[in-house]
N, C-alpha and C positions, 0 to 999 in steps of 0.2 A: 504494500499499500504506499502510495506517495504521500508526502505532506500536503495538507491543504494549503491554498494560497494565502490564507489568513490564520493567525494564531492569537488567541487571547492569553496573555501571560501576566501572572501575578509575581510580586517579589522581584521585579525587573531591576530595581536599583540596588539590590544587595550583591553579595559576593558571587554566588552562583548565578543569580538572575542576570547580572550584567554580562557574564559569559554566555548565557542562554540567548539573550537578545542579540548579541554579536553573531553567534552562530546561525540563528534563524535568519537574520538579515542577510548574511552571506549566502544562505540558501535561496534567497529571493522571497521570503515570507513577509507579508505585511503584518505589523504587530499592532495589536490594541493592548494597552497597558493600563492596569489598575494601579493608581499611584496615590499614596496618602499625602505626601509632602508637596504642597503647592509650589515650593521653591524650585522643584526639579522639573516642572512641567515644560517650561520654555526650552530647556536644553534637549529634552526628549522629543519635543515637537520638531525642533530644528533638525534632529537626526532622521525625521521622516515618519515618526511613529504617531499613532492616534492615542492620545492620553485621556484617560477618564479619572477624575478625582474621586476617590472612594476608598473604602476600607472593608476588609473581610468581616469586621464585626458590625458593619452597617449593611444589612441585607438589601435594602432599597437601592443603595448605590451600586451593589454588585448586579442586581437585576437590570438596572437602567443601562449600565455599561455593556453587559452581555447582550442585551437586546439591541443596542446600537451596533455592536459587532456583527450580530446575526443579520440584521437588516443590510448593512453595507456589503457583507460577504455573500448575501443571498443564501444564508444557511450553510455555506461551505467553509466552515472554520473548525479548528482544533483548539483545545485548551490545555495549557500547562499550569498547574497550580503549584507554584514554588514558594509562595509566601508562608512563613512560619515564624514563631518566636522560639529561638534556641536559648534556653536558659537552664541553669542548674541551681537556681535560687528558689527557695520556698515562697519568697514574696511574690514571685511571678506565676504562681499556680493558677490563679483565676484568669490571668491574662492568657496563659497557654491554653486553658480550656476554651476561652472565647475565640482565640485565633486559630489554634491548630486543630481543634475539634469542631466547634460550631462554625467557624469560618470555612473549613473544608466542606462541611455539609452544605453550607450556603452556596459555595462555588459549584459543587457537583449537582445540586438541585437546579441551580440556574442553568447550567450546561444542558441538563436533561430537558428542561422546560423550553429552552430556546434552540434546541436541535443541533447541539455540537456534534461533530462527526466523531471525534475521539477526544478522551480526557486522560491526560498523563499527570499522575500525582507524584511529586517529589517527596519521598518518605526518607528513611534512614536505616542503616544496618541495625540500629538498636531495636527496631521492631521485629527483627528476625529471631535471633537467639545468641546466647553465649555458648562457646564450646565448653563441654564438660570433661572431655578426654584429651584436649590438646589438638584434635584434628579439626580441619576446616569444616564448617557447616555450610549448607546451601539453602536455597529458597524454601525447601520443603521442611526444614527443621521445625520442631515444636517450640513455640515461644516459651521461654523460661525466665525472662527478665522482669516479669510483673512483681515478684516478691521484693525486688530492689527498692520499691517505693520511690522511684525517680519520675517526677512529673513529666519531663520531656519525653521519656520512654513511653509512659502511659498515654499521653496525649497524641503522640505520633502514631502509636499502634492503633488507637481508636480511630483516628482519621483514615489511616490506610485501610482498615477493615471496612469502613463505611464506603469508601470509594470502590473497593473491589466487590463489595456485595451488590453494587448496581450494575455489574458487568452484563447481566441479562437484559438490561434496558438501556445502559449507557456504555458504549465501547470504551472500557477504561483499562489502564495499565498503570503500574507503579514502579518507580526505580528507587533503589536503596543504596545511596552512596556511603562510603566510609567517611572518615575524617578528611576534609577537603583542604588541600594546600595550594597556594599560588602566590603570585607576586603582588596581587592587589587585595589582599585580605584585610583591609583596614577594619579594625574593631572586632574581628573574629577571634574565637578561642585559639585557633592555630597561629594567628598573627601575634597574639600576646605571648604564646609559648616561644615562638621563634624570636621575638624581640628580646625576650629574657635570655635565652640561650646565646644569641649572637652578641649580646652585650656583657652578660655576666657569667656565662657558662651554665651547664646543666645543674639542676639541684643535686646535692650530695647523694641522696637516695632516690632512686627511681621507683614508681609503683610497680607492683608485681604482675600486672596484667599484660595483655596484648592489645594492639591497636591496628585496625585496618584502615588503609590510606589510599588516596587517589588525588590526582591533580585537578584543578578546577576546570581546565579546558577539556579534560577527558570526562569529567563528570557531566559537563554540558553536552558533549558529543554523545555520550551514552544516553542521556535523557532524550535528545532529539532522535536518536536511532530507535529508542523504545517507542516513541510517539509514532515513528514511521513504520517500524517492523515488528513491534512486540506483539505478543498474542493477547487477546482480550481476556481480562481477568488475571493476568500473569504479573509476577513481580520480578525485577531483575537487580541483582546485586552488582554495584559498580565499585569494585575494589581492585586496585592494581596489585597490592602485595600486603602481607601481614607482618607486623613487627612486635617482638617483645619491646615493651616500653623502654627498658634499659638500653636495648640496642638502637632504638630510634633516637633516644636522647644522645647516645654516644656518637651516632652518625652526625646529628646536627652539630654537636660540639666539635667534631673533627673537621667538618666543612667550614666552620667559622673560626677554627683555630682557638677554641676555648676549652675550659675544663670539662671533662667527661664525668658522669656520675661515679661515685666511689663504690656504690653497691645497690642492692635492692631492698626496699622496705619489706620485712617479713609479712607474708600474706596473712598470718593470724593477727598481726597488729593493725591492719587497715580497718577492719570493721570498728574496733573501739575508737580509732582515731576519727573515723567518719561520724560515728555516733556523737562523740564529743563536739565535733565541729557543728553538728546539727543543733545541739543544745546551745551552743554559743552564737548561732546565726542571728537571733534577734538583736543582739548587741554588737556582734562583729563577725564579718565574713570575708574570706579572701576572695577578691575579684578574679584572681588567676585560677584558683582551684576551689570553687565553692563546695559545700558539703556533699551535695548530690553527685557532683563530678568525681569526688573521691571514691564514692561507691562504685561508679562505673569504671574507674581506672584500675580496680582490682579484678575486673572481668576479662575473660579471654575472648576478645572480639576477633575471631579468626574465621575468614570466610573464603568459599570457593566460588569465584565469579565466572566459571567456565560457561554457564548458560548464557550470559550476556555476550561473551566472546563467540560462542557458537551460533546462537540464534539471531543476534543483532549485528554480527561482524565488527564488534567492538575491540579495539586494539589500543590500549592505553600506553602512554609513554612511561618508561622505567622511572620509579619514584625518586631515585637519587638525583636525577637531573632536575625534576620538579622541586625537590628540596633545596638544591643548590641555588636555583633562581629565587626561591622564596626567602632564603636567608640573605641573599644579596639585597633584596628589596627591604628586608627588615633592618639591615644596616644603613639603609638610606643611600 
């Protein structure tokens, strides 16, 4: 299936969203963008995009924008729902429910109502599973991260389940990127981590878990390929490689000529540390590693993304090259 000539995109001003907009424009797709920040409208319009002021938490604005897109495209349009609130702070629980869950429902319902051809939802690897035996898991793994009590995990899982549940009525597909790295990640968790390593070296002790990674350009390409070629009701892991956290920290330190971690925090110590951090969160919380993030850093996020390579023809760039450019950008 080829891409529709028009695509309705949310989250276009964010890290992945910017790369998605560039990739779709290169493919000749006309973009309708739902944007919250009025200050960004003029620049986006100058780039040739149709911009609708609105918010996923405002159902009326979503419906108006989607209807305008449907009318202009004569019903021949796709949707990529990329907007989300990524946070590991308890204080953002209600906002994540409103944006990640209710907002996704609003988007999918509007797409169904206005006759979208396909709907691609940008999810996350955290909605799939954590490895329990050290072996990579794939899209069929049984979800086991619910007991973690992490709001981002719970809300992204609920959003993805809703989208895929509509596949009998709305041709829908989901992509599940790993931790996304790139040179323009201003304000992202990966950017904060890289800036710390590049300037001060790695923390003395690395968390005990594993992390799945991918470059932002490859995450965007995989999303577009899923929209174009993915099976209805299917999900696709977008992961270039999997790294022990200590090895990832050491690689970042080596590439920036900084101090590598001295060791690994014992796995048995992470739960009480995370629990203590949660108790302290109302009065103090680390912006770099908030309490719920500590919980996730102890998980073995190890994935097999061969389905995306096989079915979508996805071929991501080796991660070390991505990390090298990302570090250079972090150093300014």
